[in-house]
C-alpha positions as CSV (number, residue, x, y, z in Angstrom):
1,M,18.4,-4.9,-6.1
2,R,15.2,-5.8,-7.9
3,T,13.1,-2.9,-9.1
4,L,9.7,-2.9,-10.9
5,Q,9.6,-0.8,-14.1
6,G,6.2,-1.0,-15.6
7,N,5.3,-4.7,-15.2
8,K,8.9,-5.9,-15.6
9,I,11.4,-6.8,-12.8
10,V,14.8,-5.4,-13.6
11,E,18.1,-5.1,-11.6
12,A,18.8,-1.5,-10.5
13,E,21.7,0.2,-12.3
14,P,24.9,0.8,-10.3
15,G,24.0,4.6,-10.0
16,W,20.4,4.0,-8.9
17,R,20.9,5.4,-5.4
18,D,22.6,8.6,-6.6
19,E,20.0,9.2,-9.2
20,V,17.2,8.9,-6.6
21,L,19.0,11.4,-4.3
22,R,19.4,13.9,-7.1
23,Q,15.6,13.8,-7.7
24,G,14.7,15.1,-4.3
25,P,13.8,14.1,-0.7
26,V,13.1,10.4,-0.4
27,V,10.0,8.8,1.3
28,I,10.1,5.0,1.6
29,D,6.7,3.2,2.1
30,V,7.4,-0.2,3.8
31,G,5.0,-3.0,3.0
32,A,3.6,-0.9,0.1
33,G,1.0,-3.5,-1.0
34,D,-0.3,-2.5,-4.4
35,G,1.7,0.7,-4.3
36,R,-1.3,3.1,-4.3
37,F,0.1,5.3,-1.5
38,V,3.4,5.7,-3.4
39,Y,1.8,6.5,-6.7
40,E,-0.8,9.0,-5.5
41,S,1.7,10.7,-3.1
42,A,4.2,11.0,-6.0
43,R,1.5,12.6,-8.2
44,H,0.6,15.1,-5.5
45,D,4.2,15.8,-4.4
46,P,6.5,15.9,-7.5
47,A,9.4,17.5,-5.6
48,S,9.9,14.2,-3.6
49,V,10.8,10.7,-4.5
50,Y,8.4,8.0,-3.2
51,I,9.7,4.4,-3.1
52,G,7.4,1.5,-2.5
53,L,9.0,-1.5,-0.8
54,D,7.2,-4.9,-1.0
55,P,8.2,-8.5,-1.8
56,D,5.1,-9.1,-4.0
57,A,5.9,-7.8,-7.4
58,E,2.5,-8.9,-8.7
59,A,0.7,-6.8,-6.2
60,L,2.8,-3.7,-7.1
61,A,2.4,-4.2,-10.9
62,E,-0.7,-2.1,-11.5
63,Y,0.5,1.1,-9.9
64,A,4.1,0.6,-11.1
65,F,2.7,0.4,-14.7
66,R,0.7,3.6,-14.1
67,A,3.7,5.3,-12.8
68,G,5.7,4.4,-15.8
69,R,3.3,6.0,-18.3
70,K,3.9,9.5,-19.8
71,A,3.0,12.3,-17.5
72,S,0.1,13.3,-19.7
73,R,-1.4,9.9,-19.0
74,G,-0.9,9.9,-15.3
75,G,2.8,8.8,-15.1
76,A,5.0,9.7,-12.1
77,T,8.8,9.5,-12.7
78,N,9.3,10.2,-9.0
79,A,7.5,7.0,-8.0
80,R,9.8,3.9,-7.7
81,F,9.1,0.4,-6.7
82,V,11.6,-2.1,-5.0
83,V,10.8,-5.8,-4.8
84,A,12.2,-6.8,-1.4
85,S,11.1,-7.7,2.1
86,I,11.9,-5.9,5.4
87,E,13.8,-9.1,6.4
88,Q,16.2,-8.7,3.4
89,L,16.7,-5.1,2.7
90,P,18.9,-4.1,-0.3
91,A,22.0,-2.2,0.7
92,E,20.9,0.6,-1.7
93,L,18.2,1.6,0.6
94,E,20.2,1.9,3.8
95,R,19.9,5.4,5.3
96,L,18.3,6.7,2.1
97,A,14.9,8.0,3.4
98,G,14.2,11.4,4.8
99,R,10.9,9.9,5.9
100,V,9.9,6.3,6.4
101,R,6.2,5.4,6.3
102,V,4.2,2.2,7.1
103,N,0.5,2.1,6.3
104,F,-1.8,-0.5,7.7
105,P,0.8,-3.2,8.0
106,W,-0.4,-6.8,7.9
107,S,1.0,-10.3,8.6
108,G,4.7,-10.5,9.6
109,L,5.2,-6.7,9.3
110,L,2.2,-6.1,11.6
111,R,3.6,-8.7,14.1
112,G,7.0,-7.1,14.1
113,L,5.5,-3.6,14.9
114,I,3.0,-4.5,17.6
115,L,4.6,-7.3,19.6
116,P,7.2,-5.8,19.0
117,E,10.2,-7.5,17.3
118,A,13.7,-5.9,17.4
119,A,14.7,-7.2,14.0
120,V,11.8,-5.5,12.2
121,L,12.2,-2.2,14.1
122,E,15.9,-2.1,13.4
123,A,15.3,-2.8,9.7
124,I,12.9,0.1,9.5
125,A,15.3,2.4,11.3
126,S,18.1,1.4,8.9
127,L,16.2,2.9,6.0
128,A,16.3,6.4,7.6
129,A,18.9,9.0,6.8
130,P,20.2,11.1,9.8
131,A,17.4,13.1,11.4
132,A,14.8,11.4,9.3
133,S,11.2,11.1,10.4
134,F,8.9,8.0,10.5
135,E,5.2,7.4,10.6
136,V,3.4,4.2,11.3
137,V,-0.3,3.7,10.8
138,L,-1.6,0.7,12.9
139,C,-5.1,-0.8,12.6
140,Y,-6.3,-4.2,13.6
141,D,-8.9,-6.0,15.6
142,P,-7.3,-8.0,18.5
143,V,-10.1,-10.6,18.4
144,H,-10.9,-11.1,14.8
145,D,-7.4,-10.7,13.5
146,A,-5.7,-13.2,15.9
147,A,-5.0,-15.7,13.1
148,L,-2.5,-13.2,11.7
149,L,-0.2,-14.0,14.6
150,D,-0.6,-17.8,14.5
151,D,-3.5,-17.6,17.0
152,D,-1.3,-15.8,19.6
153,D,-3.1,-13.3,21.8
154,L,-3.0,-9.9,20.2
155,P,-2.5,-7.0,22.5
156,V,-5.2,-4.4,22.7
157,L,-3.8,-1.4,20.9
158,D,-4.4,1.8,23.0
159,Y,-2.4,4.6,24.4
160,A,-1.4,2.6,27.5
161,Y,0.0,-0.2,25.4
162,I,1.8,2.2,23.0
163,D,3.5,4.1,25.9
164,S,4.4,1.1,28.0
165,V,5.4,-1.4,25.4
166,L,5.9,0.1,22.0
167,L,7.7,3.4,22.9
168,P,10.6,1.8,24.8
169,A,11.0,-1.0,22.1
170,Y,11.0,1.4,19.3
171,A,13.5,3.7,21.1
172,A,15.9,0.7,21.6
173,A,15.8,0.1,17.9
174,G,16.5,3.7,17.0
175,L,13.0,5.0,16.6
176,Q,12.2,7.8,19.0
177,V,8.4,8.3,19.2
178,T,7.4,12.0,19.4
179,S,3.6,11.7,19.1
180,R,0.8,9.2,19.0
181,S,-2.8,9.8,18.1
182,R,-6.0,8.0,17.3
183,L,-7.2,8.9,13.8
184,S,-10.9,9.5,13.0
185,R,-12.5,7.4,10.4
186,D,-12.4,10.3,7.9
187,E,-8.7,10.9,8.6
188,A,-7.9,7.3,8.2
189,L,-9.8,7.0,4.9
190,A,-8.0,10.0,3.6
191,I,-4.8,7.9,3.5
192,P,-4.4,6.6,-0.1
193,S,-4.3,2.9,0.8
194,T,-6.3,0.2,-0.9
195,W,-5.8,-2.3,2.0
196,G,-6.6,0.4,4.6
197,R,-9.8,1.2,3.0
198,R,-10.7,-2.5,2.9
199,L,-10.1,-2.8,6.6
200,L,-12.0,0.4,7.4
201,H,-15.1,-0.6,5.4
202,G,-15.3,-3.9,7.4
203,R,-15.8,-4.0,11.1
204,P,-15.1,-0.9,13.3
205,R,-11.4,-0.6,14.1
206,D,-9.2,1.9,16.0
207,V,-6.5,3.5,13.9
208,F,-3.4,4.9,15.5
209,L,-0.7,7.1,13.9
210,I,2.7,6.9,15.6
211,R,5.2,9.6,14.5
212,G,8.8,10.1,15.5
213,L,12.4,10.6,14.6
214,A,15.0,7.9,13.7
215,F,18.5,8.0,15.1
216,H,21.6,5.9,14.6
217,R,23.4,4.8,17.7
218,A,27.1,5.2,17.7
219,S,29.0,2.0,17.2
220,A,30.8,0.5,20.2
């Protein structure tokens, strides 16, 4: 498994998973972008381990570098970064997280969450330990963001669509939704996400937070 330490990509040591679990409860941020959510959350919650998952090592580099500094200079030993995609998850991450988080997904990850696609949802569920929670923050403009889905028609994201389309698809993949809510602009901006803030400072967009519990279906 490729991890980012400072600005260097290194293979994880054989005991990486056990070391992470010894540090504390694990939160995995899927599609971490530049890693800001992981870094700032780790700084504010030193009792937990935050893992940023993203295939773009260059995007993660700045906050990975900050996390690797001494604590007196803003370092965070409980912030970790894994260079991988949701389509090819490392085995080390399977059932590791007590909480799985997705903030302002874009491109293929957004498509998988809103259309929705079973492979993406099942991959997210596979990261969750037994009785783990998940949180997904969705935000897009169905007219102006259509190019993200190869010019396919984007659904209008509202409570009706979430309840009729997303909830049953998520449940089938092992993600049981327990609540969904529309965030105010201030609530959305409070999420430490560089990409989220870029979206919110553009045209007006609805932001929805979907919460729930992951479960693993018994094998046949």
